[in-house]
N, C-alpha and C positions, 0 to 999 in steps of 0.2 A: 297662832291659831292652830297649828299642827298639834301642839301639846294639849290644847283644850279638846279638840276633836278626838285625839288619841285617848285621853282620860275618859271621855264620855263613852267611846266604843268599848273600852275595857269594863266600864261599869255595866253596860248592857250585857256583855259576854259573861261577866260574873253572875249577874242577876238571873239571866235566862239560860245560861249554858252550864255553869259550874254549880250554882246553889241547888238546883233540883237534884243533881247527882249526889251532893252531900246529904241532902235530906233523905234521899232514897237509900243511903248507906251503900252506894255503889262504888267500890274501890275507894273507900273513905280516905285513906292515908294519901293516895295520889291526888285526888281531887281537892283535898284540903290544902295540900302543898301548892297545887296549881293556882287555886283561888288566893292563897296568901301571897304568892308571887305577883299575881295580877294586881292585887290590892296595893302592894308595895310600888309597882310601876305607876299606878294611879296617883299615889302620893308624890312620886317623883315628877310626874307631869304637872301636878298642881304646884309644886315647889318651883319648878322651872318657870312656869307661867307667872307666878308671883314675882320671882326674881326679875324676869324680863320687864314686867309691867312696872315694878318699882324703879328699875333702872331708867326707864323712859320718863317716868314722872319726875324724878329728881335730877334728870339731866346727866346721868352717868353713862 
């Protein structure tokens, strides 16, 4: 559950915190790097959640 909530919070932060700064071209290089990093962590949270869920389903 921690990884699901973490991924959701990261999605909210990217949508309402990082994306408006990228659109406004405010320190574009920095905010793009921050957003990309947060997007990567979102995918890691999703992958870990899938891995844990699949392990429980198949008895591993």
